[in-house]
N, C-alpha and C positions, 0 to 999 in steps of 0.2 A: 245381169250380174248373177253369178251362182253363189249361193250361201251354203255354209256348212250345215250338215245334219249328221246324225249318227251313222246312217247307212253310207253316206258319202265318205265319211272319215274312215270307216272300216275298210271300204273298198280302196280308198287311197292308201291306207297302211299296207294292204295286201299287194297292191300293184305298183307302188312307187319305186322307182329305181334311184331316187335321190333322197338324201336326208332332208326332212322338213321340220321347221320350227313352228310351234303353235304358241304365239305370244299371249300371255295372260290367260291361257285357256283353262287352267285349273286354279285360277286365283280365288275361286269361290269354294275350294276345298277348305274346310275348317282348319286343318293343320298348317296351312300356309300362313295363318296368322297367330299360331301358337308361340308363346314366349318360351324362354329357357326354363322358367319355373313350371310352365305347363308340361313341357316335355319331361322334366324331372319327375313330376307327379305321375305321369303315365307309366314311366319306367320303374318308379319306386326305388327300393334299395337293392334290386337285383344287380349282381356284378356281371358285366358283359365283357367279352374279349375284344381288345383293340390290337390291330396289327400296327407295329411301331418301328420307326427307323429314324436315325438322326437326320435332320434336314440338310446337313452339310455333306451328305454322302455323294461322292462323284465316282462314276463307274462307266466303263465301256458297255457293260451289260445293264439291262433294266434292273430295277429294285425287285427282284423275284420275291415271292412270298416266303421262300425258304431263308432269305437273307434278313427277314424282319424278326423282331422280338414280339412275343405275344404277352400283353399285359391286361389283367382283369381289373376293372374298376367300375364303380357306379357311374351313371351318366352325370350325376352332380359333380363327382370328382373330375370327370373329363371336362365339364364346363368350367370348373375352377382353374384348370390348367391350360385353357385355350390359348391365351396370349403369352404365357410364360414358358411353356415347354420348348425345349430345343429339338423335339422330335415331332414328326407328323404322325398322327394317330388315326386309325381307320377301323370302325366297326362296319365291315363291308360285306356285301353279298350274303346278307342274312335273311333267310326266308321267314316272314312274319309268323307263320303258323307254328314255327319251332320255338318262338320266344314269347308269344302272347296267345291267350285263349281267344276264341272267336267272339266272346262278348266283351272284350276289352274296348275301351273308348277309341283307341286308334283303329282297331280292326273294323269297328262298326262304321267308321267314317269313310272307308276306302271302297270305291266302286269305279270300274273302268267303263261305265255305261256311256259316258260322253264320247268315247272313242269307238262306240259300236259294239261293245262287249258287256251287255248287262249281266251276264252270268259270271263275270270275272270280278273277284274282290280280294280281300286280304289273304285268302288261302293261296292265291296265285301271285302274290306281290313280294318283292324283295326290297329290303331297307339298307340304306347306306348313310352312315353318320361319320363325319370326319372334320378335322381342323384344316387350317391353311397348309397347302403343300401335299396333303394326302392325295394319292393317285393310284390308278391301275395301269400297268404296262400296256403298251399298244398291242391290240389283239383283234382277231376275228372271232365272233361267236359261231360255233359250228352248226347250231340249230336255230331255226326260227328267225324272227325279227323282233325288234326291241322298241317299246314305248317307255319314255322316261318322263317323270313328273318331278320338277324341281320345287321343293316346298320351303326351303330356307337357304339363304346365302346364294353366292354365285359359283357356277361350275363351268370350266372351259372344256369344250369338246373339240378335238382335232380329229378329222375323219378323212379316210381315203377310200376310193372305190375298190371293189374286190380284186381287180386286175392290176392294181398299182405295182410298179416295179421298184426294187431297191429297198424294200422293207425287211428283207431277209427273214422269211417265215421259218419258224422252228417248232417242233413238237417236244422240245426239251426246255424247260420242265413240262412233262406231259400232264394234261387233264382232258377228259373227254369233251368238255364244253368249249374249249378255246384252242386257237392256233395263235401263238405269240409271235411278235416281231422281236428280233434281236437288238433293235435300236433302242437306245435309252433317250426318251423324250424329256426326262426330268432334269438331270444334271450330268450330261455326258462329258467324257474326256475329249472326244473328237466330234467337232461340228461338221467336218467335211462330208461325212456320210449322208447328211441331209440334202446336199447339193444334187445328188443323183436320183432323188425320188421322182418318179413319173406317174402320171395317172390323174393328177388334179386334186390336190389337197383342199379341204374345207375347214373352216374354223367358226365356232359360235360360242358365245357365253350365255348361259341360261341363268335367269334370275328367278326368284320365288314366284310361282304362278305360271311359269313357262313349261311347255312340254316339247319333247323331241321324238321324232320317228327316226330310228336307225334301221335302214333296210337290211335285208338278209345279206350277209357276207361283207358288209362294210367294215373296214378297219377303223378302230377308234382308240385314241389315248385320252384319258379323262383326268382332270386335275382340279382340286378345290382351290379357289382363289380368294375366298373370304375366311375369316377366323372360324366361323361355324358353317357347316354345310350339311344339309339333310335332303336326301333324294329317295324317291320311290320309283320302282320300275317293274315292268312285266315283260316276259318273253312269250311270244305267241307263235304257234306252229306254222310251218310253211310246207307247201306241197312237196318240196324237194327234200324234206327231212328224212323220208323213208329211205331214199338212196344214200343220204349222208350217214344214216345209222349203220348201214352195211360197211361203209368206209371206216367208220370209227370202231366198229367191232373187229375189223381186220387189224387196224393199227393197235388196238388194245391187246390183242393176242401177241403181236410182235413185242411190244414194250414189256408186257408181263413176263414173257419167256426170257427176255434179256435180263430183267431185274432178278429173276430167280437165282441165277448162278453168280451174281456179283456180290462183293462185300456190301454189307448193309449200308454203310455210309455213302458208298458210290451209288447204290440203287436209290437212296433217298434224294440225291441230287437230280436224278432223272425224272422225278415226278413232283407235282405239287402236293402239299400236305393232304389235300382231300383225296388223293389217290394212293396213300401210303399202304393200303391193304392189297394193292394190285398183285404183288408177288406171291401173296398167300392164296390167291384165287386159283382153284384147281383148273387145269387145262380143259377138263370135261365141262366145267361150268362156262368157261369162255366160249367153247364151241357151241354149247346150248344157246348162249346169248346170240352168237352169230346165226345159228339156225333160225332162231325166232325172228330176227330182223330181216333175214333173207326171205323167209316165207311171207312175212308181212309186205315186203316190197313186191315180190312176185304176185301175191294175191291182189294187191292194189293195181298193179299193172294190167292184170287180166280183166279186172272189173272196169278199168278205164277203157279198154278196147271195146268191151260190150256196150258201154254207155256213151261211146263217142258220138254216135248219131243222135241219141236222145238228148245229150247235153246241150246241143245247139238249140233244140226246140224248147227245152225247159229253162234256159238261162235268158231271161229278158234282157235285151240290150240296154235298156235304160237304167239298169241297176249297177252297171260297171262304170268305173271312172276311166275314161279314155285319156290318152295323152293330152288331147286338146282341152279336156275339162280341167286339168290341173292349172293351165294358164288362166282360165276363167276364174277359178278359185283364188289364184294369186292376185288377179286384177281387182278383185273386190276387197278393198282395203279394210272393210269392216270385219273380214275374216281373221285379220292379224296373222296371216299365214305367210311364210317365206321359205324359199330354198336356202339351205345353209350356204353362206357366201364362200367363194373361193379364197385360198390363201397361197401366195407364191412361196417357193422354197426359201427365198431370201427373207421374206417376212416371218416364216416359220423359224428360221435360224435366229432372227432378232428376238422372237418370243422366248426361245430356249436360252439365249444370252441373258434375258431378263431374269429367268429362273436362277441361272448361275450367279448373277450379280446379287440377287436378293438372298439366296440361301448359302452361298459360299464366298461372297465378296469380301467379308471381313473375318479375320481370324483363320485358324487352320481348318482345312477341309479334310474330311475322312475320305480316303480312297478305297478302292475295292479290295486291296490287300488286307485291310483292317476289318472287313466284314465277311464272315463265312457264307457259303451258299452259292458261289459262282459255278456256272456250268462250263466255263471255258476249259477247265481241266479235264473234261470228259473225252475230248479228242475223238478218236475213232468211233467209240460207242455212240456218241451223239451224232456223228456224221452218218453212221449206218441207219439210225432211226429216222433222221431227216431225209435221207435218200429214199428209203422205202415208203415214207409217208407223203412224198410229193404227190400232188393230185393226179398228174399224168400217169404215175406208177400205179396208184391205188385204183384209178379208173380202169386201167388195163386189166388189173387183177379181177376187179368186179365183172368186167365184160367177159373174161374167160370163165369166171365162176358161174355166171348166169348161163353161159353157153353149155357148160358141162352139166348143169342141173336141168337143162332142157326147158 
């Protein structure tokens, strides 16, 4: 029987092509046992921004960030409204170092050493706090792979392999770190679109103390299913990121130049709020960014060629996790390790029906005409961005670019 250790876990995270659950793996983290009162004392009286939207919102499109309201409140106020608010609220995707000093109690307790990254801590960590129904639209992360630690409440993850068909990828709204799906997994008008998904969906619910590995490129829709949910995560670099950065720099130039000549309100719909300054970025700066990532990619490729022979000699075979080793790790039940289970399209539809019943089953539901921020009105502009951003198009542009640069 093979037992987990830090080196095995790190190699597993780098090499795994399937999402993996580590049950109760971080249950010894102190914050997994913190009460609401303890979390309140850690945050103090600082007001923090929550992304909010009525729970009864039904739409063909996902609940884009632009469609949400932003409300600032103390964590205590958020806790006081957990069960009475008619909105889902999310303090999401917040880098800890931007909100806490390094000597704060929360930051002192965070280390990713158990996953094979002793040098990673609070400075590399992102925090998510939300109530029931809070969620992120289905998307792919453009860079790296993801390790998630659930520290309070339950969270549902629905995942799909990178090659899954039917998810309708889009770069509108644009942000460099994400490729979104046009499907609304929260409360959609149309359930038929989920019948055509191909590629093998997975679903898992994480409880406090559980951890999840999300491999590079895997689609994921994430939703809180308890009244209070707190999660920490870290994105770790992948060897393919250098190539992806070139793709993203090319797409950014396209989106930025389109936004420059559009009315401000239209341009705002094309991007997520964290990219609002994209149209103000000079073209010279965008090309400098492209030049930097292209040179980085080409330099690494040249070094890889030089080290190809040496790599085999210097890389001990016993240090890598082979495909067969994963089975041995799973077979040892003491590891509390599992591949995220499969979910059929029919079962997925039943889950979404559960959302519709719970959040819109009684009383009037808000439909998408009542909430601003839809991208469906962008028509040809959106279609052009999506057409140029498809991987087969960008890969061809990169291939020609590298050829021209010799």
